[in-house]
C-alpha positions as CSV (number, residue, x, y, z in Angstrom):
1,M,0.0,0.0,0.0
2,K,3.0,2.2,-0.7
3,N,1.0,4.5,-3.0
4,Q,-2.3,4.6,-1.3
5,K,-5.0,6.1,-3.6
6,K,-7.4,8.8,-2.3
7,N,-10.8,9.2,-3.8
8,I,-11.8,12.8,-3.9
9,I,-15.4,13.5,-4.4
10,N,-16.5,17.2,-4.0
11,N,-15.3,18.1,-0.5
12,N,-14.9,14.4,0.6
13,M,-11.8,12.3,0.7
14,I,-11.3,8.6,1.4
15,F,-8.3,7.3,3.4
16,N,-7.4,3.9,4.7
17,D,-6.8,3.7,8.5
18,E,-3.9,1.3,9.0
19,F,-3.1,0.0,12.5
20,D,-1.6,-2.9,14.5
21,F,-4.6,-5.0,15.5
22,E,-2.9,-6.5,18.6
23,K,-1.7,-3.2,19.9
24,C,-5.2,-1.8,19.7
25,K,-6.2,-4.6,22.1
26,I,-3.4,-3.6,24.5
27,L,-4.7,0.0,24.6
28,F,-8.3,-1.2,24.9
29,C,-7.6,-3.3,28.0
30,M,-5.5,-0.5,29.6
31,E,-7.0,1.3,32.6
32,D,-8.3,4.8,31.8
33,E,-5.9,6.6,34.0
34,K,-3.0,4.9,32.5
35,L,-4.2,5.5,29.0
36,L,-4.7,9.1,29.7
37,K,-1.0,9.5,30.6
38,Y,-0.2,8.7,27.0
39,T,-2.3,11.6,25.7
40,N,-1.8,15.4,25.7
41,N,-4.0,15.7,28.8
42,Q,-2.3,18.5,30.7
43,D,-4.0,21.2,28.7
44,Y,-7.5,20.0,29.3
45,T,-10.1,19.7,32.1
46,D,-11.0,16.4,33.9
47,I,-14.3,16.4,32.1
48,E,-12.7,16.9,28.7
49,N,-10.1,14.2,29.4
50,N,-12.8,11.7,30.6
51,N,-14.8,12.3,27.4
52,Y,-11.8,11.9,25.3
53,I,-10.9,8.6,26.9
54,K,-14.4,7.4,26.3
55,K,-14.2,8.3,22.6
56,I,-10.8,6.6,22.3
57,K,-12.1,3.4,24.0
58,S,-15.1,3.4,21.7
59,S,-13.0,3.8,18.6
60,L,-10.6,1.0,19.7
61,K,-13.6,-1.2,20.3
62,S,-14.8,-0.5,16.8
63,L,-11.4,-1.3,15.3
64,I,-11.1,-4.6,17.2
65,L,-14.6,-5.8,16.4
66,N,-14.0,-5.2,12.7
67,K,-11.3,-7.9,13.0
68,T,-9.1,-6.2,10.3
69,N,-6.1,-3.9,10.4
70,V,-7.3,-1.7,7.6
71,I,-10.5,0.4,7.6
72,K,-11.7,2.9,5.0
73,R,-12.6,6.2,6.4
74,Q,-14.4,9.2,4.8
75,Y,-13.1,12.7,5.6
76,N,-15.4,15.6,4.9
77,K,-14.5,19.2,4.5
78,K,-16.6,21.1,7.0
79,G,-17.8,24.7,6.8
80,C,-14.7,25.9,8.7
81,N,-12.6,24.6,5.8
82,R,-10.9,21.8,7.7
83,M,-11.2,18.0,7.0
84,Y,-12.8,15.9,9.7
85,C,-13.2,12.1,9.8
86,E,-16.7,10.6,9.8
87,G,-17.2,8.2,12.7
88,N,-14.4,6.8,15.0
89,G,-11.4,7.5,12.9
90,L,-7.7,7.6,13.9
91,Q,-7.7,11.4,13.4
92,Y,-9.0,11.9,17.0
93,F,-6.2,9.8,18.6
94,S,-3.3,11.6,20.2
95,N,0.1,11.3,18.5
96,N,1.6,9.1,21.1
97,I,-1.2,6.6,20.7
98,L,-0.9,6.8,16.9
99,Q,2.8,6.2,17.1
100,F,2.1,3.0,19.0
101,I,-0.6,1.5,16.7
102,L,0.4,2.8,13.3
103,P,2.6,0.8,10.9
104,E,6.2,0.6,11.8
105,N,8.3,3.8,11.0
106,S,5.2,6.0,10.9
107,C,5.7,9.6,11.8
108,E,3.9,13.0,11.4
109,Y,4.9,15.7,8.9
110,D,3.3,19.1,9.8
111,M,3.5,22.7,8.8
112,K,5.6,24.9,11.2
113,N,3.8,27.9,12.6
114,C,1.2,27.4,9.9
115,N,-1.6,29.8,10.8
116,P,0.6,32.9,11.5
117,Q,2.7,32.2,8.3
118,I,-0.5,31.9,6.1
119,L,-1.8,35.1,7.8
120,L,1.5,36.9,6.9
121,Y,1.1,35.7,3.3
122,L,-2.4,37.1,3.1
123,Y,-1.3,40.5,4.6
124,K,1.4,40.8,2.0
125,K,-1.0,39.7,-0.7
126,H,-3.5,42.5,0.2
127,D,-0.9,45.1,1.1
128,L,-1.8,45.2,4.8
129,N,0.4,46.2,7.7
130,Y,2.4,43.1,8.7
131,N,5.6,44.4,10.5
132,H,4.6,43.0,13.9
133,L,3.3,39.7,12.6
134,E,6.5,39.2,10.5
135,Y,8.6,40.0,13.6
136,Y,6.6,37.3,15.5
137,C,7.0,34.7,12.8
138,K,10.7,35.2,12.5
139,N,11.4,35.3,16.3
140,R,8.5,33.1,17.7
141,N,10.5,30.7,19.8
142,E,12.7,33.5,21.4
143,L,9.6,35.6,22.2
144,L,7.6,32.8,23.7
145,N,10.6,31.7,25.8
146,Q,11.4,35.1,27.2
147,D,7.9,35.8,28.3
148,K,7.1,32.1,29.3
149,L,4.2,31.8,26.8
150,K,2.9,28.9,24.7
151,K,1.9,29.2,21.1
152,T,-1.6,28.2,22.1
153,D,-1.7,31.4,24.3
154,I,-1.0,33.6,21.3
155,N,-3.5,31.8,19.1
156,K,-6.3,32.3,21.7
157,L,-5.6,36.0,21.9
158,L,-5.5,36.4,18.1
159,N,-8.8,34.6,17.8
160,Q,-10.6,37.1,20.0
161,D,-12.4,40.1,18.6
162,H,-11.7,42.1,21.8
163,P,-8.7,40.7,23.5
164,K,-7.4,42.2,26.8
165,K,-4.2,44.1,26.9
166,Q,-1.3,41.9,28.0
167,N,1.2,44.6,29.0
168,I,3.9,42.9,26.8
169,K,5.0,45.4,24.2
170,W,5.6,43.0,21.2
171,L,2.4,41.0,22.0
172,D,0.2,44.0,22.4
173,N,1.6,45.4,19.1
174,L,0.9,42.1,17.4
175,I,-2.7,41.9,18.7
176,E,-3.5,45.5,17.6
177,E,-2.1,44.9,14.1
178,V,-4.0,41.7,13.6
179,N,-7.3,43.2,14.9
180,N,-6.9,46.2,12.7
181,N,-6.6,43.9,9.6
182,K,-9.5,41.5,10.4
183,S,-12.3,43.4,8.7
184,F,-10.4,44.0,5.5
185,L,-9.2,40.4,5.3
186,F,-12.8,39.2,5.8
187,S,-14.1,41.4,3.0
188,S,-11.2,40.6,0.7
189,E,-11.3,36.8,1.1
190,Y,-15.1,36.5,1.5
191,D,-15.4,33.9,-1.2
192,K,-13.3,31.4,0.8
193,I,-15.9,31.2,3.6
194,N,-18.8,28.8,3.6
195,I,-22.1,30.8,3.6
196,E,-23.9,28.4,6.0
197,Y,-20.9,28.5,8.3
198,Q,-21.1,32.3,8.4
199,K,-24.7,32.3,9.3
200,E,-24.1,29.7,12.1
201,K,-21.3,31.6,13.6
202,K,-23.1,35.0,13.4
203,K,-25.8,33.5,15.7
204,I,-23.6,31.9,18.4
205,S,-20.1,33.4,18.3
206,K,-18.9,36.3,20.4
207,N,-15.8,36.4,18.1
208,F,-17.5,36.3,14.7
209,L,-14.8,38.3,12.8
210,S,-12.0,36.2,14.3
211,S,-13.8,33.0,13.4
212,M,-14.2,34.1,9.8
213,C,-10.5,35.0,9.5
214,C,-9.6,31.5,10.9
215,S,-11.8,29.9,8.3
216,I,-9.9,31.9,5.6
217,I,-6.6,30.7,7.0
218,W,-7.8,27.1,7.1
219,Y,-8.9,27.3,3.5
220,Y,-5.3,27.8,2.4
221,E,-4.0,25.4,5.1
222,N,-6.2,22.7,3.6
223,E,-5.2,23.6,0.1
224,I,-1.5,23.0,1.0
225,L,-2.5,19.7,2.8
226,E,-4.4,18.4,-0.2
227,K,-1.5,19.1,-2.5
228,A,0.9,17.2,-0.2
229,I,-1.3,14.1,0.4
230,S,-2.1,13.9,-3.3
231,K,1.6,13.4,-3.9
232,Y,2.5,11.3,-0.8
233,K,0.9,8.4,1.1
234,C,-1.3,9.6,4.0
235,I,-2.7,7.3,6.6
236,V,-4.2,10.0,8.8
237,P,-4.7,13.7,7.9
238,K,-4.2,16.1,10.8
239,Y,-5.4,19.6,9.7
240,D,-1.9,21.2,9.3
241,G,-0.1,17.9,8.6
242,F,-0.5,14.2,8.1
243,L,0.8,10.8,9.4
244,T,2.5,8.4,7.1
245,D,4.9,5.5,7.0
246,E,6.6,6.9,3.9
247,D,10.0,8.6,4.2
248,I,9.6,12.0,2.7
249,D,12.2,14.7,1.8
250,I,11.3,17.8,3.7
251,N,12.6,20.0,0.9
252,D,10.0,18.4,-1.4
253,L,7.2,19.4,1.0
254,N,8.7,22.9,1.4
255,D,8.4,23.3,-2.4
256,I,4.7,22.5,-2.3
257,S,4.1,25.3,0.2
258,K,6.8,27.7,-1.1
259,E,4.2,30.2,-2.3
260,Y,3.0,30.7,1.3
261,D,6.5,30.6,2.8
262,V,5.3,27.7,5.0
263,K,8.0,25.2,6.1
264,W,7.5,21.6,7.0
265,D,8.8,19.6,9.9
266,K,9.1,15.9,10.8
267,K,7.6,15.5,14.3
268,H,9.1,13.2,16.9
269,F,7.0,11.9,19.8
270,D,8.2,12.2,23.4
271,I,6.3,9.4,25.2
272,N,6.6,5.8,24.1
273,I,4.1,3.1,25.1
274,T,6.0,0.0,26.3
275,E,3.1,-2.3,27.3
276,T,3.2,-5.6,25.3
277,T,0.4,-7.8,26.8
278,Y,-3.3,-7.8,27.7
279,D,-5.7,-10.1,29.4
280,N,-7.8,-12.1,27.0
281,D,-10.6,-12.6,29.5
282,V,-10.8,-8.9,30.3
283,L,-10.8,-8.2,26.5
284,D,-13.7,-10.5,25.8
285,K,-15.8,-9.1,28.6
286,L,-15.0,-5.5,27.7
287,L,-15.9,-6.2,24.1
288,Y,-19.3,-7.7,25.0
289,G,-20.3,-4.9,27.2
290,I,-19.5,-6.3,30.6
291,K,-18.4,-3.5,32.9
292,N,-17.7,-5.4,36.0
293,S,-16.1,-8.7,35.2
294,Y,-14.6,-10.7,38.1
295,N,-11.1,-9.9,37.1
296,F,-12.0,-6.2,36.8
297,V,-13.5,-6.0,40.3
298,E,-10.8,-8.2,41.7
299,S,-8.0,-6.0,40.3
300,S,-9.4,-2.9,41.9
301,F,-10.3,-4.7,45.2
302,N,-6.8,-6.2,45.6
303,Q,-5.2,-2.8,45.5
304,K,-6.6,-2.0,48.9
305,H,-7.3,-5.3,50.6
306,F,-4.8,-7.8,52.1
307,K,-5.0,-10.9,54.3
308,I,-2.8,-11.5,57.4
309,I,-2.6,-15.2,57.7
310,D,-1.4,-15.6,61.3
311,E,-4.2,-13.2,62.5
312,G,-7.0,-14.5,60.3
313,L,-7.6,-10.8,59.6
314,F,-8.0,-8.6,56.5
315,I,-6.5,-5.2,56.1
316,K,-8.3,-2.4,54.2
317,K,-6.1,0.4,53.2
318,Q,-8.4,3.4,53.3
319,N,-5.9,6.1,52.3
320,E,-2.3,7.1,52.8
321,T,-2.8,7.7,56.5
322,Q,-5.5,5.1,57.6
323,I,-6.0,1.4,57.5
324,K,-8.8,-0.7,58.9
325,M,-8.7,-4.3,60.3
326,L,-11.6,-6.6,59.4
327,T,-12.5,-10.1,60.4
328,T,-13.8,-12.6,57.9
329,K,-17.3,-12.0,59.1
330,Q,-16.9,-8.2,58.8
331,I,-15.4,-8.2,55.3
332,T,-18.1,-10.6,54.1
333,E,-20.8,-8.4,55.6
334,N,-19.3,-5.2,54.4
335,Y,-19.0,-6.3,50.7
336,K,-21.9,-8.7,50.3
337,H,-23.5,-6.1,48.0
338,L,-20.5,-6.2,45.6
339,N,-21.3,-8.3,42.5
340,Y,-19.5,-9.1,39.2
341,D,-20.8,-9.9,35.7
342,T,-20.4,-13.0,33.6
343,Y,-21.1,-13.4,29.9
344,N,-22.5,-16.5,28.2
345,K,-21.2,-16.6,24.6
346,I,-23.8,-19.1,23.6
347,T,-26.9,-17.4,25.0
348,K,-25.3,-14.0,24.8
349,I,-26.8,-13.2,28.2
350,V,-25.0,-11.1,30.9
351,K,-25.5,-12.3,34.5
352,N,-24.7,-9.5,37.0
353,D,-25.8,-10.9,40.4
354,N,-22.7,-13.0,41.2
355,C,-21.4,-12.3,44.7
356,F,-17.8,-11.2,44.5
357,I,-16.7,-11.4,48.1
358,D,-17.6,-15.1,48.5
359,K,-15.5,-16.1,45.5
360,W,-12.7,-13.8,46.6
361,I,-12.4,-15.3,50.0
362,R,-12.7,-18.9,48.9
363,G,-10.6,-19.2,45.8
364,N,-8.7,-16.0,45.1
365,K,-5.4,-17.0,43.5
366,N,-4.5,-13.3,43.2
367,M,-5.2,-12.4,46.8
368,I,-2.3,-10.5,48.4
369,T,-1.3,-12.2,51.7
370,Y,1.2,-11.7,54.5
371,E,2.2,-14.1,57.3
372,K,2.0,-11.4,60.0
373,M,1.7,-7.7,60.6
374,D,3.5,-5.1,62.7
375,Y,4.8,-1.5,62.8
376,Y,8.0,-0.7,61.0
377,P,8.3,3.1,60.7
378,D,11.8,2.9,59.4
379,G,10.7,0.8,56.4
380,N,12.9,-2.2,57.4
381,V,10.0,-4.7,57.0
382,P,10.8,-8.5,57.4
383,D,9.9,-10.8,54.5
384,N,6.2,-11.6,54.3
385,C,5.2,-9.1,56.9
386,Y,2.7,-6.3,56.4
387,N,3.8,-2.9,57.6
388,L,1.0,-1.3,59.6
389,W,2.8,2.0,59.7
390,T,1.2,4.7,57.6
391,K,1.9,8.4,57.1
392,F,0.9,11.0,59.6
393,D,-2.0,13.2,58.5
394,V,0.3,16.2,58.5
395,E,2.7,14.5,56.0
396,V,0.1,14.5,53.2
397,I,-0.3,18.3,53.5
398,T,2.0,19.4,50.7
399,D,0.3,22.7,49.5
400,Y,0.5,25.1,52.4
401,N,1.7,28.6,53.5
402,Y,4.5,28.8,56.1
403,V,2.8,30.9,58.8
404,E,5.7,32.0,61.1
405,D,3.6,34.4,63.2
406,D,1.1,31.6,64.0
407,L,3.9,29.2,64.7
408,N,5.3,31.6,67.3
409,I,1.9,31.7,69.1
410,I,1.9,27.9,69.3
411,L,5.5,27.8,70.5
412,N,4.8,30.4,73.2
413,H,1.8,28.4,74.3
414,I,3.9,25.3,74.7
415,K,6.3,27.4,76.8
416,I,3.4,28.4,79.0
417,L,2.4,24.7,79.4
418,C,6.1,24.1,80.4
419,G,5.7,26.6,83.2
420,N,7.9,29.1,81.3
421,N,10.9,26.9,82.2
422,D,13.4,27.0,79.4
423,L,14.9,23.6,80.2
424,V,11.5,21.9,80.3
425,Y,10.5,23.7,77.1
426,D,13.6,22.4,75.3
427,F,12.9,18.9,76.5
428,V,9.2,19.0,75.4
429,I,10.0,20.4,71.9
430,K,12.6,17.6,71.4
431,Y,10.1,15.1,72.7
432,I,7.5,16.2,70.1
433,A,10.1,16.4,67.3
434,H,11.3,12.9,68.2
435,L,7.7,11.7,68.1
436,F,7.3,12.8,64.5
437,Y,10.8,12.3,63.0
438,M,12.2,9.2,64.9
439,P,9.1,7.1,65.5
440,E,11.1,3.9,65.2
441,Q,12.9,4.7,68.5
442,K,11.1,3.9,71.8
443,V,11.6,7.1,73.8
444,G,10.9,5.6,77.2
445,K,9.4,8.7,78.8
446,M,5.9,10.0,79.3
447,L,4.8,13.7,79.2
448,I,2.2,14.8,81.7
449,F,1.0,18.4,82.0
450,A,-0.6,19.3,85.3
451,S,-2.5,22.5,86.0
452,M,-5.8,24.0,86.9
453,E,-8.6,23.4,84.5
454,G,-8.8,25.7,81.4
455,V,-5.1,26.5,80.6
456,G,-5.0,25.0,77.1
457,K,-3.5,21.5,77.8
458,G,-6.2,19.8,75.7
459,L,-5.8,22.2,72.8
460,F,-2.1,21.4,72.5
461,Y,-2.9,17.7,72.4
462,K,-5.7,18.4,69.9
463,L,-3.0,19.9,67.6
464,L,-1.0,16.7,67.9
465,S,-4.1,14.6,67.3
466,N,-4.8,16.6,64.1
467,M,-1.3,16.2,62.9
468,I,-1.0,12.5,63.7
469,G,-4.5,11.3,62.7
470,K,-6.3,8.1,63.7
471,R,-3.3,6.7,65.6
472,F,-3.7,9.3,68.2
473,Y,-5.8,7.5,70.8
474,S,-7.3,9.5,73.7
475,C,-8.9,7.7,76.7
476,S,-10.5,9.0,79.9
477,D,-10.4,5.6,81.5
478,P,-6.9,4.0,81.4
479,Q,-8.3,0.6,82.4
480,K,-10.4,0.3,79.3
481,G,-8.5,-0.7,76.2
482,V,-5.0,0.1,77.5
483,L,-4.0,-0.8,81.1
484,G,-6.8,-3.3,81.8
485,S,-7.2,-7.0,80.9
486,F,-8.0,-6.1,77.3
487,N,-5.5,-3.8,75.7
488,N,-6.1,-4.2,72.0
489,S,-6.3,-0.4,71.6
490,L,-2.5,-0.6,71.4
491,I,-2.7,-2.3,68.0
492,N,-4.1,0.7,66.1
493,S,-2.4,3.4,68.2
494,Y,0.9,5.2,68.2
495,V,0.4,8.1,70.7
496,I,-1.8,7.3,73.6
497,N,-3.2,10.2,75.6
498,F,-4.6,9.7,79.1
499,E,-7.1,12.5,79.7
500,E,-7.6,13.7,83.3
501,L,-5.0,11.4,85.0
502,D,-5.3,10.9,88.7
503,Y,-3.6,8.8,91.3
504,F,-6.5,6.6,92.2
505,S,-7.4,5.5,88.6
506,T,-3.8,4.4,87.9
507,K,-2.4,3.4,91.3
508,D,-2.9,-0.3,90.7
509,S,-1.6,-0.3,87.2
510,T,1.3,2.1,87.4
511,D,3.8,-0.7,87.0
512,I,2.0,-1.9,83.9
513,L,2.2,1.7,82.5
514,K,5.9,1.9,83.3
515,N,6.4,-1.3,81.4
516,Y,4.4,0.0,78.4
517,I,6.5,3.2,78.4
518,T,9.9,1.4,78.1
519,E,9.4,-2.0,76.6
520,T,9.8,-2.5,72.8
521,E,7.7,-5.6,72.7
522,L,4.2,-5.8,74.4
523,E,1.7,-8.5,74.9
524,V,-1.8,-7.6,73.5
525,N,-5.0,-9.2,74.6
526,A,-8.2,-8.8,72.7
527,K,-11.5,-10.1,73.9
528,G,-12.2,-13.6,72.7
529,K,-8.8,-14.0,71.0
530,D,-5.4,-15.4,72.0
531,S,-2.8,-12.9,73.2
532,R,0.1,-12.0,70.9
533,M,3.3,-10.0,71.0
534,I,3.7,-6.8,69.0
535,N,6.5,-4.4,68.4
536,S,6.0,-1.3,70.6
537,I,6.9,2.2,69.4
538,H,4.1,3.7,71.5
539,R,4.4,7.2,73.0
540,F,2.4,8.0,76.1
541,I,1.2,11.4,77.1
542,G,-1.3,12.8,79.5
543,N,-2.8,15.8,81.2
544,T,-4.4,16.3,84.6
545,N,-6.1,18.9,86.8
546,H,-4.8,17.0,89.9
547,T,-1.6,18.8,90.6
548,I,-1.0,17.2,94.0
549,M,-1.4,13.5,93.2
550,P,-1.4,13.0,89.4
551,I,0.2,9.6,89.4
552,K,2.1,7.2,91.6
553,L,5.8,8.1,91.7
554,S,9.0,6.9,93.3
555,A,12.1,8.9,94.2
556,T,14.1,7.1,91.5
557,D,11.5,7.3,88.7
558,R,13.0,8.0,85.3
559,R,9.9,7.7,83.1
560,F,7.4,10.4,84.1
561,C,8.0,14.0,83.0
562,I,5.3,15.7,85.1
563,I,5.2,19.4,84.3
564,R,3.4,22.1,86.3
565,S,1.9,24.3,83.6
566,S,1.3,28.0,84.1
567,D,-2.2,29.1,84.8
568,E,-1.6,32.6,83.4
569,K,-4.0,32.3,80.4
570,R,-6.8,30.8,82.4
571,G,-10.0,32.7,81.6
572,D,-8.6,34.5,78.6
573,S,-11.4,33.7,76.1
574,D,-9.9,35.7,73.2
575,Y,-6.6,33.9,73.6
576,F,-8.1,30.5,73.5
577,K,-10.5,31.4,70.6
578,K,-7.4,32.3,68.5
579,L,-5.5,29.2,69.7
580,H,-8.4,27.0,68.7
581,S,-8.5,28.4,65.2
582,L,-4.7,27.7,64.8
583,V,-5.0,24.1,66.1
584,I,-7.4,23.2,63.2
585,N,-5.5,25.2,60.6
586,K,-3.7,23.1,58.0
587,D,-1.1,25.8,57.3
588,L,-0.2,25.9,61.0
589,Q,0.0,22.1,61.3
590,A,2.3,21.9,58.3
591,T,4.4,24.8,59.5
592,F,4.8,23.3,63.0
593,Y,5.8,20.0,61.4
594,K,8.4,21.7,59.2
595,Y,9.7,23.6,62.2
596,L,10.1,20.3,64.2
597,S,12.4,19.0,61.5
598,T,15.0,21.6,62.4
599,I,15.2,20.4,66.0
600,D,18.4,18.4,66.9
601,I,17.1,15.1,68.4
602,A,20.1,12.9,67.6
603,D,20.8,12.3,71.4
604,F,17.4,12.8,72.8
605,I,17.0,9.1,73.9
606,S,19.8,9.6,76.4
607,E,18.5,13.0,77.7
608,K,17.2,12.9,81.3
609,I,13.9,14.4,82.4
610,P,14.5,17.9,83.7
611,E,14.5,18.0,87.5
612,T,12.1,20.7,88.5
613,E,11.2,21.7,92.1
614,Y,7.6,20.6,91.4
615,L,8.7,17.1,90.2
616,N,11.0,16.6,93.1
617,E,8.2,17.6,95.5
618,L,5.9,15.1,93.9
619,K,8.5,12.3,94.2
620,E,9.1,13.2,97.9
621,S,5.4,13.2,98.6
622,F,5.0,9.7,97.2
623,E,7.8,8.1,99.2
624,S,6.7,5.6,101.8
625,P,5.5,7.3,105.0
626,L,6.8,4.5,107.2
627,L,10.2,6.2,107.8
628,D,8.4,9.4,108.8
629,F,6.2,7.4,111.1
630,I,9.3,5.8,112.7
631,K,10.9,9.2,113.2
632,D,7.7,10.5,114.7
633,I,7.3,7.7,117.3
634,V,11.0,8.0,118.1
635,N,10.6,11.7,118.7
636,D,7.7,11.1,121.0
637,S,9.5,8.3,122.9
638,K,11.3,9.0,126.2
639,T,13.2,5.7,126.0
640,E,16.3,4.6,124.2
641,M,14.6,1.5,122.7
642,I,11.1,0.8,121.3
643,Y,9.9,-2.8,121.4
644,E,6.5,-3.1,119.8
645,R,4.2,-5.9,118.4
646,S,3.5,-5.6,114.6
647,Q,-0.3,-5.4,114.9
648,K,0.0,-2.6,117.5
649,L,2.6,-0.7,115.4
650,F,0.3,-1.0,112.3
651,S,-2.6,0.4,114.3
652,D,-0.5,3.4,115.4
653,F,0.6,3.8,111.8
654,R,-3.0,4.1,110.6
655,I,-3.6,6.8,113.2
656,F,-0.5,8.6,112.0
657,L,-1.8,8.5,108.4
658,D,-5.2,9.9,109.5
659,Y,-3.6,12.6,111.6
660,N,-1.3,13.8,108.8
661,N,-4.1,13.4,106.1
662,I,-1.9,11.1,104.0
663,K,-4.7,10.0,101.6
664,I,-2.6,8.0,99.2
665,C,-1.7,5.4,101.8
666,K,-5.1,4.9,103.4
667,D,-5.6,1.7,101.5
668,W,-2.7,0.0,103.1
669,S,-3.3,-3.5,104.5
670,I,-1.5,-5.2,107.4
671,R,0.2,-7.3,104.7
672,K,1.4,-4.3,102.8
673,F,2.6,-2.8,106.1
674,G,4.6,-5.9,106.9
675,L,6.2,-6.0,103.5
676,E,7.2,-2.3,103.6
677,M,8.5,-2.7,107.2
678,N,10.6,-5.7,106.1
679,E,12.1,-3.5,103.3
680,L,12.8,-0.8,105.9
681,V,14.5,-3.3,108.2
682,T,16.6,-4.6,105.3
683,K,17.9,-1.1,104.5
684,N,18.3,0.0,108.1
685,S,19.3,-3.2,110.0
686,D,21.4,-1.3,112.5
687,L,18.4,0.8,113.5
688,I,15.4,-1.6,113.3
689,K,15.2,-5.3,113.9
690,R,12.3,-7.8,113.4
691,I,11.9,-10.4,116.2
692,K,9.7,-13.5,116.1
693,K,8.2,-14.3,119.5
694,S,5.4,-16.8,120.4
695,G,4.2,-16.8,116.7
696,N,4.0,-13.0,116.6
697,N,6.2,-10.4,114.9
698,Y,7.8,-7.6,117.0
699,Y,10.0,-4.7,115.9
700,E,12.9,-3.4,118.0
701,I,13.7,0.3,117.2
702,D,17.0,1.8,118.5
703,C,15.8,5.4,119.2
704,H,19.3,6.6,119.9
705,K,20.7,5.5,116.6
706,V,17.6,6.7,114.7
707,K,18.0,10.2,116.3
708,I,21.7,10.3,115.4
709,K,21.2,9.1,111.8
710,F,18.3,11.5,111.1
711,D,19.5,14.4,113.3
712,L,16.8,14.1,115.9
713,H,17.7,15.7,119.3
714,D,14.9,15.1,121.8
715,E,15.8,13.9,125.4
716,I,15.6,10.1,125.9
717,D,15.0,8.1,129.1
718,N,17.3,5.0,129.4
719,K,14.6,2.3,129.6
720,I,12.8,0.1,127.3
721,L,9.2,0.9,126.4
722,I,7.0,-2.2,126.7
723,S,3.5,-1.8,125.2
724,D,0.4,-3.0,126.8
725,S,-0.1,-5.5,124.1
726,D,3.1,-7.2,125.2
727,S,2.1,-7.8,128.7
728,D,0.7,-11.2,128.0
């Protein structure tokens, strides 16, 4: 078909669309999004792109169903003076797609700067002003580059009857010159314009005169094109050019359009389609009108759903920041509405009530499975393990304004929460930065802000919650879901916030909490399921209005950073109104996240919790009161030695607690008392001794030595005190 013949009848032309049959199938089976990437989609809206893909898919289907690689197409010269294909021809395909399906070595030859050059020819022909147009034609690339314009931008402006001034000297001069010539050109070349086209445009077009001038230009454009394709093979005409598999000398084409000073170019394509295969099953179903074949539904479903074999669970990936865990029962119930279509080639009937999820669970060879799941923020995921770690919500905020003034308000608020203590503030900022930028490291410390109600502790944690997302877990009852028998809330959480901490709600589980804070592996128990071990990168924070007894402490505690926040903003409604607006603001969240990236946290793991006067006082208040009790009875004693039965000593101890209003120890039992006394004896064996007598425990306290060791100076009588209880 080297010298393809073209039948020209009036304004109609016949061409043979030639294409690779198998490559059409590849494109037809390709997902719409992927196919769109191979088109010139960047200059069009989503609606335009969607419509275009539908048209391409419809044309491909037509080509495939014809079961031949050559189809005759009629092209008609429309009223605008351009040739358009009747039906679903290759003319409407983008060049990258055409390059893929056309015969080997096909390429496009097109007229360079065609419309402006023809317009310049016409201006010279009719002796019109053309200086600015000629300047543009000779220097087009340089002018466009210097002002960062595209040739389509120029064409749009020249095709308007009343274009706006652009404040670019050469461009405004060009627009003015072209507009001044339009009326004369219209009257001079009136015979080149279709009468019916004129009438139609006069009714609907706001740029009638410009439309008429375009039609005149296209008359000559088409004249050049017809001369070229009458001499050379044309597979697809393209308005100001044509596609062919014939190797043509550019100089020969230039001779054809010499009169108009129009030059030709051999166009090369930038994007190459590399796909080589397609699914026959998918192809058959698409061809016969099945929109939701099993393979089609499965392919989409498998992108977001995975199975964890060891857990007997399914993972649904909702987005970049969220996942959801589903049991077999849950995933079956959630997707029982999802059906797929089947096609019977004999009966030619489509059945569309086939339950997808049942087949997917039972016999899905393409199901993506993992042996186990866990959190791996650093990305070092073991083989066959699903990484539960997802992005923070703040990480997906890419388009934002850096709001430095708002950032300073937040940083100042954090400083207020830190009691305006610079050392504490530095520690807290590093803690938060470490939370976001080194999540793979267990920090081993817990932040707790203590203050009066209404100072903004919750708003700060609200900011962190907004930045982190669903893995920020707040609980008002630590025993439910975290510290109690069932702690499965740990699975889906990263930061766990205890709201309104107090001593009495955590006193029995403080040791559990300490373990959670430091251990890198934790046992998780879910109701009705076997316990299992998980990697722990959890961070624990909290707030409390109980400034006297927020949580059980010891003198040597290294885990709890309890901070006495300033109450200075309490009651300042304007301040908190502003703060609330910042906490929910995406620009502020992204700005704060960016700021945290500048904080040096390389050695934060080894940093000690700042020793504040408030924290030290708390630790002292939570020390065992037994020693204070011993000091007290020694001070009151007038003897050198106290010899007392355990039961009686415990009774006196309870009176001591009541008298001194030591509430945290009121729940002590005689057993706890005995254990604490034994610990005291062990540490102070030279001062206190335990003596077993007649099946009862007695304690011998050397008052003299106690007074010397603890610098007590009361007078002592040199005799042993025998209690009434010992008289038996």
